[in-house]
N, C-alpha and C positions, 0 to 999 in steps of 0.2 A: 239468691246475692241480692244484697240491699241496694236500695236506690245510690246511697253514699258510694258504696264498693263499685257500682257500675259505671257511676261518673268518673270516677279516678281511672276506671281500666281504660275507657273511651279517651279521657284524656290522654293517656299515656301511649296508647295507640297512635293517636295523631300526632303527638309530640315525636315519636319513633319514626313515623313515616316522614315528618318536615325534617328530622335530622338526616335521615336515608337521602333525602332529595337533594338537600342541600349538598351532602359529601359527593353525591352522583355528578352532581354540576361542577364540584372543583377537580373531578377526576380528569387527566388529560385524555385525548384522543386516544383510541384503542392502539395500544403497542403493539399486539400481537406476537410479543417476544423480542423484539428489536432493540433489544436493551443496552447492547454495545455500540458505539459510536465512534467514528475516527472523522473528527471534523476537518474542513477544509480549512487548512493553515498555508500561509505564504509569509516568508521573511520580507524585510525592506528590499533587500537584496534580489529576490525572485520580482516583486511585483513591479521593480523599476527596471529591471532589465528585460522584460517580457510584458509587454504593455495588453497583450490578448491573452492572457493567463487564466486559466480555468481549473477547479479542482472541485470534484464532486465530493459531497458529504455521504460516508457510508455508514448505515447503521446496519446492523447484523445480528444473528443468534449464535450462538456455541456452535462450534464445529459438531456435525453428527455423523452418525454411521445407520444403514440399512440395510439386511439381508433382503435381496430381491433375486427372484427367478428371472435369468436373462437367457434368452434365444442366442444360440451361436447361428450366425447368419450362413454359415456352410454347410452345418450338418443340421440345421433345425433343433436342434436338443437343447433342452432347458435346463439348467444347473444354478443351484444357489450361488450369490456372490456377494459378497460385502461392499457396498458403495458409500464410500466417503462425502458427505455433502456439506456446502456453506451456502445457506441462505442469506440474501441482503437486500436491502433496499437503498437507492441512490437518490439524493437528491441534489438540484444544483442551487446553491445560495451564493450570494454575492460575497466576495472576500474583502475582508478590511484592508484598506491600503496602509501600509507602513512606510516611514521614510527611512531610506538607506541614509546611515549616518555617515558614511564613507563620502556622499554626495559627489561620486566621481563614476559611477558605474555606468557601462556601454551599454547601449541598445542592444540584443542579439536580434538579428533581422532573419526570418527565413522567407522565401518566396511567398508572395500572398496567396493564401488557399483558395482552392478552384469554388469552393462553396460554403455551407455553414458548418461548425465543427460537428465531428462524427465521434460518438461514443461507441467505442469496440473494446470491450473487457477482454482481458486474458488472464488465467490463474495458473500459477505453478505452485506444486506443493513440494516442497523440498526436504527430504527425510536426512537427518543428520545423526548417525551412529557410529561411533567410533571415528576412524578418518576417512569414511565412507560417505558419500552425499549422492542421493539419487532423485532427479526431478521427474516428477509426473505431472504432465499437463491435463488441464480439466477434460473431459470427454462428453460426448453427446449420447446417454443413453435411456431411450424414449420410456422403456420399460420401469425404469428407477425414476425417470420425471414423473412419471403419472403416479408411481406409488408415494412419492414425496408429497405431492399435491393432495393426494389424499389425507396422508398422514399429519401435513400441515393446515390442511384445511383452505389452502388458497393457490391461486394459480401463480406459478414463476415462469420466467423465460429463461432459456438457457443460453449460453454466451453465443450463439449464433442467431437467435431469435433477439437478441438485447441489441444488435448493431443497429445504430440509427442515430438520428441526430439528438444532440443533448437534450436532456430534459429541460422544461421551460423553468425560468428563474423563479424560486420561491424567496419569501420574505423571511426574516431571521424568525418568526414565529409561525410560519404558516408552511403548508406543502403544497405546492401549485400543482406539480406534477410527478408525484413518486414512482420510481419504476422497481419493480420486484424480480429478483434473478435468484438463479441457482448453480452452482458450481459442483459438478460431480468429478469422484476421482476413483479409479480402480487398480485392482493390482497392487495395493499398498502392502508391503510387508507387515504383518501383525505383531512381529516382534519392536517394532519401530518404538522407542521412545522420545525422541526429540525430533520437532520438526516447523518448519516456516512456512506459512502462506503467502505468497506474492500475488499482490493484484496489480497488474499492468492496465495502462488504458484508462485509469479514473483521473489523469490529469494530461495537460499538454505541456507541462514543465519541461523543461531540458536544459541542458549546459553541454557546450562544448569542451571536451576534457582531452587534456595530454597527460602522460606519465606511463610508468613512474619515472621519478627522477630523484636524485639525490639531494640532500640539503644544499651541497657544494654547487651543485649544477643550478639550482634556484639563485643562488647568489651570484651567480656567472650571468645568468639571465637576467638579472636586476641590474646589473653594470652595463649590458649591453642593450638595453631597454625592451627586450622582449618579454619580461615578465611585469607588468602593470601594478601598482598599488592598488587600482580596483579590481584586479584579478582575485579569484578567489582559491584556496589552497585546502588541500585535506591529508591528513597524514596516514591515512587508511585506517585509522581505528576510532577517532572522535568526530567532530565536526568539521564542516567547511567554515573557514574565516576569511576574512580581508587580507591579502597577501600583504599589506601595509602594517597589519596589528601582530603579524609572525615576528617573533624573536627581533633579530637585528638586520632582517633583510632591507628595512628602508628607516632603521633608526640605529645608527651605530651605537648610540648609548645603551641598549639593551643587549641581553643575552641571547644567544641561540635556544631554542627549548632544548629540555633535557633530552638526551638521547636522539638528536635529530639527525646523526649521522647513520643510525641503524634503521631510520625509517624509509619507507617508499611514499615521496610525495606526488600528489597528482594537482593539476593545477588548470584552471578554466582560461579560454582565448575567446575573444570577441569575433564576431563574424567578419569583421574589416581586417582583419590580421591573417588571414589563410585563404588560400584558393581550393579548387575542387581538386587539385593535384596533389595538394598535402593536408587535407581535409583531417580534423583529428575526429576521435570517436564522439558520439552523441550519447549522453547517459540522459535518461528520462526519470521523471519524478514518479515514484512507485510506492505502494502502501505495503507494509511489512507487519506481518501478524505472527507471533511466536508462540508457540505450543509445547507441552509436553505430555506424556502419558505413561504409566507403567504398562510396558508392552506385555502380552500376554495372547499368544497365538492360540491357545486352546479355550478361552473365555474372554472374547472382545465385547467391550461394551463402551459406549459413547459416554458415559457418566465419568468415564476416566479421562476425557479429553478437559486439558487444563490450561488457560490461556495464561502465557508469562509476561507480565508487565502490559503496557499500554502498546496500542497500533502506533507504528511509526511510519512517517513519509520519509524514503529515503531516494538515492540517485543509483541507478543501476545503468551498465554500458548496454547498448543495443546489441553488439556483435563481441566477439571475441577480440583480444588484443593482439597488436602487430607483431611482427617477428622478433624486434627488439624487446618488448617485454616478454616475450617467450624466453628470450636467451638471458634474461635477469630472472627466470624462474617464476613469472607472476602470469603467465599465459593460463586462460581457462575461459571457457565459454560464459556467454552473458547469464545463460540460466542456470550456472553451476551452484548457486544458491548464495547466500550473504557472506558466508565464512571463506568463500573460495579465494584463493591467492589474488586472482585478478578481478575479484567480485568486489570491484568498486560498488556492487551492489548495495552492500554495507553503508553507505556513505549518507550520514545524516546530514539534515537541513542544518 
């Protein structure tokens, strides 16, 4: 090799090295595959009515499955089982404060908490095939947890181990106190095509809610001053909105919403307008992620898991509806899933 060619070769190697170094410096911190993000989002009404509101940012990988030999605690026999699992990272970021344009929202008041806020996650996987919905709660499977950690090359806390004080507050561009967790599910019907993952406990947001009611009943409540302009209403399908902006409830010049009489309406109530004797249901801010897959009981593969749309913060009822709601044909347990009749669970912000 001539001196001239050798010089060009050396210069080229140095240049490539400099480019590679510069590129590496521009790369973000190691993502470890947590490319999906559900950011902490609050409306102006939420941040106004709940001064101590917190919402965790959730970064997560695609839903996955793993075949694991699991020991039967009664017989000691080991059998392979498919475990569906969801690995995630949570961060506590400051919530941007938004102004509530109604400027009339009342402050909700719980009794002062006895200690610091607690993060206690809970996961529900709701399968939806035909008219049947089945809810699976996350389970603790030590053998599966160990296998997942080996596969992912990272330590994860299960939902019991994760319970504790909130992560330290991070800035917008840093990660002060990330927590890594895993939720595991067993016994999922391999023929399942559509399912929803519900993440409870990732926010302390809440609403006191009554309903269902007819539109005529809402009109009557406005007349007797039991429904306020600052209350929020929901038609069971779309999004919550201030009552003062709904049709002709507070503005006689407007028209009622289309098909208003055919809808079941829910409405919020501020804490100062009820007693423990007539307390409404509490609906809590929850994260929902929709999935689908071509079900195949003979050839199961995590590659088939496909997320539908973006994750969404919704409100879900803490407990079943009361007898009146049951008589109206809307009774369903709170964990019946986003599309259950009483599943106020799908009430978006």
